[in-house]
C-alpha angles and dihedrals in degrees: 000000000000124000117250116258139188120015092341089067093062099051108124095016128112124224113246104215093190093074105006095245133121104241109168122085099188129058118266122211128208112253133187136189136066136280140171119257123204109202111200117218128216089240092057093259126122138220116205121200140165111247137189116231117231108171143343142196139173090276105032153019131216124206144155117241134184086220124069120230135204122237108261093026114138116243132182120198119209117200122200115332096323116134088207119077114253091206136004136180146116129297110260096180141354129187134170119253106219118229125213091275093050094252118117114274090188143320127268107220128191113203121202106212093177096216095131097053099093115097 
């Protein structure tokens, strides 16, 4: 079986503007709604913030947070009123979303949930 080439190879991937390369191997789907994120700290502490969901896939979740995160930081996402996290993983990327005055209006965070890693 031959590998896909050309435009067929990028179906289901999302363009990564930070380095101009297609990085994702599984389809992402637009999401909407809000959730609560629990950002774990290196010192054992936690920061809890309301977040807006942007997209999701079998191996990740994208959201906008008022709180920045560090790549590798552990995050649990709580959906609805459930006491059990709906998703959890590590921050893959975080970048500021500039507001009209140039200051950050939030942070776009990509969470690697790792569910699609098994072969």
